C-alpha positions in Angstrom: -34.0 10.1 -22.3 -31.0 13.7 -21.6 -29.5 11.6 -18.3 -29.4 8.5 -20.8 -27.7 10.8 -23.3 -25.4 11.9 -20.7 -24.4 9.0 -19.6 -23.7 7.1 -23.0 -21.7 10.0 -23.9 -19.4 10.1 -20.9 -19.1 6.4 -21.0 -17.9 6.4 -24.7 -15.5 9.0 -23.8 -13.9 7.4 -21.1 -13.7 4.7 -23.1 -11.9 6.2 -26.1 -9.6 8.3 -23.8 -5.8 7.2 -24.4 -4.1 6.2 -21.4 -1.2 8.8 -20.5 2.1 6.8 -19.4 3.5 8.5 -17.0 6.9 9.1 -18.1 8.3 11.2 -15.0 12.1 9.9 -14.6 12.2 7.1 -11.7 13.5 8.6 -7.7 17.1 9.4 -7.1 16.8 8.9 -3.2 15.3 5.5 -2.1 12.2 6.2 0.0 10.0 4.7 2.0 7.5 2.6 1.3 9.9 -0.2 0.4 8.9 -3.6 -0.8 11.3 -6.3 0.5 12.6 -3.8 3.1 15.0 -2.3 0.2 12.8 -1.3 -3.3 11.1 1.6 -3.3 7.7 1.4 -4.3 7.4 4.5 -6.1 9.9 2.9 -8.8 8.6 -0.1 -9.0 5.1 1.4 -10.0 6.8 4.4 -12.2 8.7 1.6 -14.3 6.0 -1.6 -14.1 3.0 0.3 -13.8 1.6 -1.9 -11.7 0.1 -0.1 -8.6 -0.6 -2.4 -5.3 1.5 -5.1 -6.7 1.5 -8.2 -5.4 5.1 -9.3 -3.7 7.3 -12.0 -2.4 10.4 -12.2 -1.0 13.4 -11.0 0.8 16.9 -10.2 1.2 18.7 -11.4 4.1 22.2 -9.1 4.7 23.1 -10.6 8.1 23.9 -14.3 6.8 26.9 -15.6 8.3 30.0 -16.3 5.6 29.7 -13.6 3.2 26.7 -15.5 2.0 23.9 -13.1 1.9 21.5 -13.1 -0.5 17.9 -13.2 -1.8 15.4 -11.8 -4.1 12.3 -9.8 -4.3 9.4 -10.9 -6.9 7.0 -8.4 -8.1 3.5 -9.7 -9.8 0.7 -7.7 -11.4 -2.5 -8.2 -8.6 -4.6 -8.4 -11.5 -5.9 -11.5 -14.2 -3.3 -13.8 -14.4 -1.1 -12.5 -11.9 1.9 -12.5 -14.0 5.7 -11.8 -12.7 6.2 -8.3 -13.5 10.1 -7.6 -12.1 12.6 -9.3 -10.4 15.4 -8.2 -8.4 18.2 -11.0 -7.6 20.9 -11.1 -5.4 23.8 -14.1 -5.3 26.6 -14.8 -3.8 28.0 -16.2 -7.7 28.7 -13.0 -9.3 31.4 -13.5 -12.0 33.3 -10.2 -13.9 33.2 -12.8 -17.4 29.3 -12.5 -17.1 29.4 -8.8 -18.1 32.3 -9.0 -20.7 30.3 -11.4 -22.3 27.2 -8.9 -21.7 29.3 -6.2 -22.8 30.6 -8.0 -26.2 26.9 -8.9 -27.6 25.8 -5.4 -27.3 24.6 -4.4 -23.2 26.0 -1.0 -22.4 28.0 -0.7 -19.7 26.7 0.6 -16.1 28.4 3.8 -14.8 30.3 3.4 -11.5 27.6 2.6 -8.8 29.8 1.6 -6.5 33.9 1.4 -6.6 35.4 -2.3 -7.3 31.7 -3.1 -9.1 31.5 -4.1 -12.9 27.8 -3.9 -14.5 25.8 -3.7 -18.0 21.9 -3.4 -18.8 20.0 -3.9 -21.9 17.0 -3.8 -23.0 15.5 -6.7 -25.7 15.7 -5.8 -29.0 12.9 -8.7 -30.2 10.8 -8.3 -27.0 7.1 -7.0 -27.0 6.8 -6.6 -23.4 9.0 -3.8 -23.2 11.4 -5.6 -21.0 15.0 -4.8 -19.9 17.7 -6.1 -17.1 20.9 -5.0 -15.6 23.8 -6.7 -13.5 26.0 -6.0 -11.3 28.8 -7.4 -9.4 31.3 -6.7 -7.2 33.8 -9.9 -5.6 31.3 -12.7 -5.8 27.9 -10.4 -4.8 26.1 -10.2 -7.7 22.8 -7.9 -7.8 20.4 -8.8 -10.8 17.2 -6.5 -12.1 14.6 -8.5 -14.6 12.5 -6.4 -15.8 9.7 -9.0 -17.6 7.1 -6.6 -18.3 7.4 -2.9 -18.7 5.4 -0.1 -19.6 5.1 0.8 -23.1 6.8 4.9 -24.1 8.7 5.0 -20.8 12.8 4.2 -21.5 12.6 0.8 -20.0 16.7 0.2 -19.8 17.1 3.7 -18.1 14.5 2.2 -15.8 16.7 -0.7 -14.4 19.6 1.1 -14.7 18.1 4.1 -11.9 16.7 1.0 -10.1 20.0 0.1 -9.9 21.4 2.8 -8.6 18.8 3.1 -6.1 19.7 -0.4 -4.7 23.0 -0.9 -5.4 24.2 1.2 -2.7 22.8 -0.8 0.1 22.2 -4.6 -1.4 25.5 -5.2 -3.0 27.9 -2.5 -0.7 26.0 -5.2 2.6 26.1 -8.0 0.5 30.2 -7.9 -0.5 31.5 -5.7 2.6 33.9 -8.1 4.6 32.6 -9.9 7.1 31.7 -8.1 10.8 34.4 -10.9 11.7 37.3 -10.0 9.8 39.3 -8.1 12.0 40.4 -4.6 10.3 43.5 -2.8 11.2 42.8 -0.3 14.2 44.3 3.3 13.4 47.5 4.7 14.5 47.9 6.8 17.2 48.8 10.8 16.1 51.0 12.5 17.6 50.3 15.8 17.9 
């Protein structure tokens, strides 16, 4: 009887425990393991609350003609397997889109890459803790769409932090001059 009472007490205590939100900041350096070869798993787990997520997608940073693109979609592993995060790299960036978002109340991204302009925001009427960031450099655009974030975290700060982690590699490579473009060679210096 005592064993049964202890078992019931432990199971009741487990059900009444509140799930603790991990509010630790996203890493400031991208380190393995990576999802889609470029997205740090640790950052994704913190901002979505999903451990061992399902992942689909890849980024092609070697496509000829400066049309680098790709996407990485992260899903919940259990239940309905809902999409929680989408990272998208496209060759159709527009600074005008950023300016419109800023006029509509989005916050400007700090300078992450020279020559890039960006914005980020958290949806004000959302129940899924979603937040978005967009960074444009030349024709390349990198967007982060956190569709289901962790309640109790600063979801807008999370998309900003993830952009800082991934944009230097994804957006810089995608918007860099083509490898076929000749660059002037440095002039010799006299000593």
